[in-house]
C-alpha positions in Angstrom: 122.4 64.5 90.0 120.4 62.5 87.5 120.2 59.6 89.9 118.9 61.9 92.6 116.0 63.1 90.4 115.2 59.5 89.4 115.0 58.5 93.1 113.0 61.6 94.0 110.4 60.9 91.3 110.2 57.2 92.3 110.0 57.5 96.1 109.6 61.1 97.4 106.9 62.4 95.0 104.5 59.4 95.6 105.0 59.8 99.4 104.2 63.5 99.3 101.2 62.8 97.1 100.0 60.1 99.5 100.3 62.5 102.5 98.4 65.2 100.6 95.7 62.7 99.6 95.3 61.2 103.0 94.8 64.7 104.5 92.2 65.5 101.9 90.4 62.3 102.5 90.2 63.0 106.3 89.1 66.5 105.8 86.1 65.5 103.7 85.3 62.2 105.3 82.2 61.7 107.4 82.6 62.8 111.0 82.2 59.8 113.2 79.0 59.2 115.3 80.0 58.6 118.9 76.6 58.5 120.6 73.1 57.9 119.2 69.7 58.8 120.6 70.8 61.8 122.7 67.9 63.3 124.7 66.4 66.3 122.9 66.8 69.5 124.9 63.1 70.2 124.2 62.1 67.3 126.3 63.6 68.8 129.4 60.9 71.4 129.9 57.4 71.8 128.4 57.9 75.5 128.0 61.1 75.1 126.1 60.8 75.5 122.3 64.5 74.9 121.5 65.2 71.6 119.9 68.2 69.6 118.6 66.0 68.0 115.9 66.8 69.3 112.4 69.5 71.6 113.7 73.3 71.4 113.9 73.7 72.2 117.5 76.8 73.2 119.5 76.0 72.5 123.1 77.8 73.8 126.2 77.1 73.4 129.9 78.1 76.6 131.6 77.1 75.9 135.2 76.3 78.5 137.9 79.7 80.0 138.2 79.8 82.7 135.5 83.3 83.7 136.4 84.5 80.3 135.4 82.3 80.0 132.3 82.6 83.5 130.9 86.0 82.8 129.2 84.6 79.6 127.6 81.5 81.5 126.4 83.5 84.2 124.7 86.0 81.7 123.2 83.2 79.7 121.7 81.5 82.8 120.4 84.6 84.3 118.7 86.0 81.1 117.3 83.0 79.0 116.3 79.7 81.0 116.5 80.8 84.0 114.5 82.1 81.7 111.7 79.0 79.6 111.4 76.0 81.4 112.7 74.8 82.4 109.2 74.9 78.8 108.0 71.6 76.9 107.8 70.6 74.7 110.7 73.3 76.1 112.9 72.7 77.0 116.6 74.6 77.2 119.9 72.8 76.1 123.0 74.0 77.0 126.5 72.6 74.8 129.2 72.3 76.7 132.6 70.9 75.9 136.0 67.7 77.5 137.1 68.4 80.6 139.2 71.6 81.5 137.4 69.8 84.0 135.1 71.1 87.1 137.0 74.7 85.8 136.9 74.7 85.7 133.1 72.8 88.9 132.3 75.9 91.0 132.0 77.8 88.4 130.0 74.9 88.0 127.5 74.7 91.8 127.2 78.4 92.0 126.4 78.0 89.2 123.9 75.1 91.0 122.1 77.0 94.3 122.0 79.3 93.0 119.2 77.5 89.9 118.0 74.2 88.9 116.4 73.2 86.4 119.1 70.0 85.2 117.4 71.5 81.7 117.0 72.6 81.6 120.7 70.0 80.0 122.9 70.2 80.0 126.7 68.2 77.2 128.3 67.7 77.4 132.1 66.6 74.1 133.7 66.9 72.1 136.9 70.0 70.4 138.0 68.5 66.9 137.5 67.5 67.8 133.9 71.0 69.0 133.2 72.5 65.8 134.6 70.1 63.7 132.6 70.8 65.5 129.4 74.6 65.4 129.9 74.4 61.7 130.7 72.7 61.0 127.5 75.8 62.1 125.6 77.6 59.1 127.0 81.0 60.7 127.3 83.8 59.8 129.6 83.6 63.3 131.1 81.7 64.6 134.1 80.1 67.9 135.0 81.8 69.6 138.0 80.0 70.6 141.2 78.7 73.8 139.5 77.2 71.8 136.5 80.0 73.1 134.2 81.8 71.3 131.5 84.9 72.8 129.9 83.9 71.0 126.6 81.5 72.0 123.8 79.7 69.2 122.0 78.4 68.7 118.4 74.9 67.3 118.2 73.6 66.7 114.7 70.1 66.9 113.2 69.3 63.3 114.1 70.3 63.7 117.8 73.7 62.1 117.5 76.9 63.2 119.2 79.6 63.6 116.6 83.4 63.7 117.2 86.6 61.9 116.4 87.8 58.3 116.7 91.4 59.0 115.6 92.3 62.1 117.7 96.0 62.2 118.4 95.7 63.9 121.7 93.3 61.4 123.5 94.2 58.1 125.0 91.9 55.9 122.9 91.6 58.3 120.0 88.0 59.3 120.8 87.2 63.0 121.1 83.7 63.5 122.5 84.0 67.2 123.2 86.1 70.2 122.4 87.8 72.2 125.1 86.4 75.7 125.1 89.3 77.0 127.1 91.7 76.2 124.2 91.5 78.5 121.2 93.7 76.1 119.3 91.3 73.1 119.9 88.3 75.2 118.8 90.1 76.6 115.8 92.0 73.5 114.6 89.6 70.7 115.6 86.0 71.9 116.2 86.0 74.3 113.3 87.3 71.7 110.9 84.9 69.0 112.2 81.9 71.3 111.7 83.1 72.0 108.2 83.1 68.2 107.5 79.4 68.0 108.5 78.5 70.9 106.2 80.5 69.3 103.4 78.5 66.1 103.8 75.2 68.0 103.9 76.2 69.7 100.7 77.1 66.4 99.0 73.8 64.8 100.3 71.8 67.7 98.9 73.5 67.5 95.5 72.9 63.7 95.4 69.2 64.2 96.2 68.9 66.9 93.5 70.4 64.5 91.0 68.0 61.7 92.1 65.0 64.0 91.6 66.2 65.0 88.1 66.5 61.4 87.1 62.9 60.6 88.2 
């Protein structure tokens, strides 16, 4: 019995500690930048005042088939938006084709019935603008024929697409977008990755405050 505890303390405990530490390091590490210089949504239309700059934006492309997109819209709202909409800088931007406004009127009304949608922004623009914006994300994905993507994307304050380079469920480890059809992906991946960005923002703010005190 004594030998067991000696072996346990020498081998098992360090291994458990390492696993715990490595998870902690990942949780609070900086979320990788996958694409830089994403086109600002504000540049798509002169009348559009919504911008990625100085915001943490969750961007989705819902297309002109509301029956397909509605489930994605509500999944993103329930799992991500409701958790973070009171955080500074946060916003969700839905990119939609011009002319699809009537298709989404009911869905937006349903959304606003049980959610403060002040941080939801619905941007209607031309098909060519949507393709241009999506292309600037430089992902391996494509919009379907209705200009819909099943993924939501994280764009930071400096117009950079953030994601993972060590995702266990992708072929090359890179995760550019988060599947809105999957509650588990939104809950276990996107939610955690947004938390990493907010952790880094907090640490940066604390560092800046210390620097100012030292001046």
